[in-house]
Backbone as CSV, one residue per row, in Angstrom:
resi,resn,N_x,N_y,N_z,CA_x,CA_y,CA_z,C_x,C_y,C_z
1,MET,-68.479,60.290,53.742,-67.560,60.817,52.753,-68.081,60.379,51.377
2,ASN,-68.278,61.335,50.521,-68.787,60.990,49.186,-67.627,60.629,48.247
3,ASN,-67.963,60.246,47.045,-66.954,59.805,46.078,-65.960,60.901,45.721
4,GLU,-66.423,62.111,45.590,-65.524,63.211,45.256,-64.494,63.431,46.361
5,GLU,-64.938,63.337,47.600,-64.014,63.509,48.723,-63.022,62.362,48.781
6,LYS,-63.480,61.154,48.485,-62.587,59.989,48.466,-61.533,60.144,47.362
7,ILE,-61.982,60.592,46.196,-61.054,60.794,45.083,-60.060,61.897,45.423
8,LEU,-60.531,62.984,46.007,-59.661,64.082,46.408,-58.652,63.615,47.454
9,ASP,-59.102,62.838,48.405,-58.217,62.300,49.437,-57.162,61.384,48.821
10,LEU,-57.586,60.538,47.895,-56.660,59.630,47.207,-55.650,60.418,46.384
11,LEU,-56.098,61.437,45.677,-55.187,62.278,44.888,-54.182,63.007,45.781
12,THR,-54.659,63.488,46.912,-53.761,64.157,47.857,-52.697,63.186,48.361
13,HIS,-53.110,61.971,48.675,-52.180,60.940,49.140,-51.161,60.597,48.043
14,LEU,-51.662,60.428,46.829,-50.770,60.095,45.714,-49.806,61.234,45.403
15,THR,-50.292,62.463,45.518,-49.427,63.624,45.289,-48.287,63.639,46.304
16,GLY,-48.601,63.315,47.550,-47.569,63.236,48.591,-46.541,62.173,48.268
17,LYS,-47.008,61.019,47.782,-46.086,59.934,47.424,-45.203,60.348,46.248
18,VAL,-45.796,60.994,45.244,-45.037,61.447,44.076,-43.995,62.486,44.499
19,ASP,-44.381,63.400,45.380,-43.434,64.393,45.883,-42.274,63.721,46.610
20,SER,-42.582,62.691,47.402,-41.546,61.954,48.120,-40.584,61.281,47.135
21,ILE,-41.145,60.656,46.116,-40.317,60.002,45.093,-39.473,61.039,44.363
22,ASP,-40.066,62.177,44.050,-39.348,63.244,43.363,-38.175,63.741,44.207
23,ASN,-38.403,63.893,45.501,-37.316,64.317,46.402,-36.190,63.289,46.426
24,ARG,-36.566,62.021,46.497,-35.548,60.958,46.525,-34.765,60.928,45.217
25,LEU,-35.468,61.116,44.099,-34.778,61.156,42.806,-33.840,62.359,42.717
26,GLY,-34.263,63.463,43.298,-33.380,64.640,43.336,-32.109,64.341,44.101
27,ASN,-32.256,63.628,45.224,-31.071,63.241,46.001,-30.172,62.302,45.205
28,VAL,-30.781,61.370,44.485,-30.000,60.436,43.671,-29.244,61.196,42.578
29,GLU,-29.918,62.149,41.933,-29.269,62.945,40.896,-28.091,63.728,41.462
30,THR,-28.262,64.282,42.643,-27.169,65.014,43.288,-25.992,64.095,43.558
31,ARG,-26.283,62.926,44.091,-25.213,61.973,44.395,-24.519,61.506,43.125
32,LEU,-25.291,61.276,42.068,-24.690,60.875,40.792,-23.808,61.989,40.227
33,GLY,-24.243,63.216,40.412,-23.407,64.347,39.983,-22.080,64.352,40.720
34,ASN,-22.130,64.059,42.014,-20.889,63.986,42.803,-20.008,62.845,42.316
35,VAL,-20.618,61.718,42.006,-19.852,60.574,41.507,-19.203,60.928,40.168
36,GLU,-19.946,61.582,39.293,-19.386,61.984,37.999,-18.211,62.926,38.177
37,THR,-18.327,63.847,39.107,-17.234,64.780,39.379,-15.997,64.023,39.849
38,ARG,-16.205,63.087,40.747,-15.072,62.295,41.253,-14.462,61.452,40.148
39,LEU,-15.303,60.861,39.289,-14.789,60.062,38.182,-13.997,60.915,37.195
40,ASP,-14.441,62.140,36.983,-13.675,63.042,36.122,-12.282,63.275,36.699
41,GLY,-12.208,63.441,38.007,-10.912,63.612,38.667,-10.044,62.375,38.525
42,VAL,-10.648,61.210,38.680,-9.907,59.954,38.542,-9.399,59.810,37.104
43,GLU,-10.249,60.147,36.151,-9.851,60.056,34.743,-8.676,60.987,34.441
44,THR,-8.715,62.172,34.995,-7.612,63.123,34.807,-6.323,62.562,35.380
45,ARG,-6.403,62.002,36.584,-5.208,61.439,37.215,-4.692,60.239,36.441
46,LEU,-5.598,59.388,35.926,-5.172,58.234,35.144,-4.490,58.660,33.852
47,THR,-5.020,59.686,33.223,-4.397,60.201,32.003,-2.986,60.687,32.305
48,HIS,-2.835,61.392,33.412,-1.514,61.874,33.820,-0.571,60.691,34.084
49,LEU,-1.068,59.671,34.762,-0.241,58.493,35.038,0.157,57.784,33.748
50,GLU,-0.760,57.690,32.791,-0.431,57.064,31.512,0.691,57.822,30.816
51,GLU,0.617,59.152,30.852,1.673,59.962,30.248,3.007,59.730,30.948
52,GLU,2.970,59.663,32.265,4.196,59.426,33.034,4.788,58.049,32.723
53,VAL,3.923,57.052,32.594,4.392,55.697,32.280,5.062,55.679,30.909
54,GLU,4.498,56.392,29.950,5.100,56.457,28.620,6.494,57.078,28.690
55,ILE,6.635,58.120,29.490,7.948,58.758,29.658,8.925,57.777,30.288
56,ILE,8.478,57.044,31.296,9.332,56.065,31.963,9.743,54.972,30.985
57,LYS,8.812,54.521,30.144,9.138,53.507,29.143,10.210,54.019,28.178
58,GLU,10.023,55.240,27.705,10.998,55.820,26.787,12.366,55.929,27.454
59,ASP,12.388,56.403,28.692,13.652,56.512,29.426,14.284,55.144,29.625
60,GLY,13.452,54.137,29.882,13.966,52.772,30.047,14.594,52.250,28.764
61,GLN,13.980,52.558,27.628,14.549,52.130,26.351,15.882,52.822,26.091
62,ILE,15.947,54.106,26.413,17.206,54.844,26.245,18.286,54.245,27.138
63,THR,17.931,53.994,28.395,18.898,53.428,29.344,19.349,52.038,28.896
64,ARG,18.381,51.225,28.448,18.706,49.886,27.976,19.648,49.953,26.774
65,GLY,19.363,50.862,25.863,20.211,51.022,24.683,21.618,51.459,25.062
66,ALA,21.701,52.413,25.978,23.015,52.888,26.424,23.775,51.784,27.152
67,THR,23.072,51.021,27.977,23.716,49.910,28.708,24.234,48.864,27.733
68,ASN,23.447,48.527,26.737,23.889,47.552,25.739,25.089,48.068,24.955
69,ALA,25.098,49.362,24.639,26.237,49.944,23.930,27.496,49.865,24.783
70,ILE,27.363,50.160,26.079,28.520,50.072,26.984,29.009,48.628,27.082
71,LEU,28.079,47.676,27.198,28.477,46.263,27.274,29.191,45.823,25.996
72,ASP,28.717,46.269,24.838,29.392,45.951,23.582,30.792,46.537,23.561
73,TRP,30.895,47.779,24.013,32.203,48.433,24.036,33.154,47.703,24.984
74,ILE,32.661,47.316,26.147,33.501,46.593,27.119,33.940,45.255,26.533
75,THR,33.021,44.573,25.845,33.359,43.284,25.250,34.475,43.455,24.228
76,LYS,34.404,44.490,23.415,35.453,44.741,22.425,36.735,45.203,23.093
77,ALA,36.607,46.071,24.104,37.787,46.637,24.762,38.552,45.595,25.566
78,GLN,37.876,44.607,26.127,38.581,43.632,26.959,39.574,42.819,26.143
79,HIS,39.309,42.625,24.859,40.250,41.890,24.008,41.464,42.746,23.693
80,MET,41.268,44.047,23.573,42.384,44.941,23.270,43.295,45.136,24.475
81,VAL,42.738,45.258,25.647,43.549,45.533,26.843,43.859,44.262,27.615
82,ARG,43.301,43.151,27.155,43.521,41.823,27.777,43.137,41.800,29.259
83,VAL,42.007,42.413,29.566,41.448,42.367,30.912,40.087,41.672,30.799
84,PRO,39.936,40.555,31.511,38.655,39.850,31.375,37.506,40.647,32.030
85,PHE,36.384,40.517,31.416,35.184,41.165,31.943,34.127,40.099,32.179
86,ASP,33.655,40.011,33.402,32.599,39.058,33.715,31.265,39.775,33.649
87,GLU,30.349,39.226,32.843,29.038,39.856,32.695,28.132,39.483,33.825
């Protein structure tokens, strides 16, 4: 085998290795694309949950305010009607 044949054989071998690496990288890119898609879905769901939590917080503040108003009213009313109220 002369030098040209050895070089050609080596290049053929290296080309096969590069093709193998390229295929593996293609698989990695595909998998990363799938991961990105899933993360986009998770981000969408988290955004929705954040919005829901904000609504719950607002509702909780309204409820707390209404409860405090009722407790104030009961405290004032118990003196007028002379009925004790235990908190």
